[in-house]
C-alpha positions, 0 to 999 in steps of 0.5 A, a space after each residue: 360891389 363898389 360904386 362910384 360917388 356919382 353913381 345912382 343907388 339901387 334904390 333910386 337915391 340921389 348920390 351924396 357926393 357931386 364932382 364939380 368942373 374943378 380938379 380935386 374939388 368936390 361938394 357933399 350934396 346934404 350940406 352943400 359944403 365944398 371939400 378938397 381931395 387931392 393926392 400929395 406925396 402919395 397920400 389922399 388929403 380930405 379937408 373941408 373947405 368950409 364954404 358952400 360958395 364955389 368961388 370962395 371954395 376954389 380960392 381956398 382949395 388952391 391955398 390948401 393944396 399949396 400949403 400942403 405941398 410946401 409943408 411936404 417938401 420941408 419934411 423931406 428926410 435928410 441923412 437919417 430922418 433929421 432936418 438940415 438944421 439938425 444935421 448942421 448942429 450936429 456936425 458943428 458940435 462934433 468939429 468943436 469936440 475935435 479941436 478941444 482934444 
């Protein structure tokens, strides 16, 4: 049976992960380091924020989520998995070939 991260273990040990009052921000109790845990484009992202200070972790969390969401938006597939810049160069090459013939 799977237990949630914050439940007490049967032997009375304390939980290893601690949720915070902020969304997508959790703390690894043994080291005190904060982690980002967010779902972006259907994929679960886990990333260490490399700090044990809550105020710093909040700022880094916002930066990481913004960066990952912008990165996923720019990688959207357009016409057979090509980026818009690749698609434009393909058509410009085709147009120049047509004019040469």
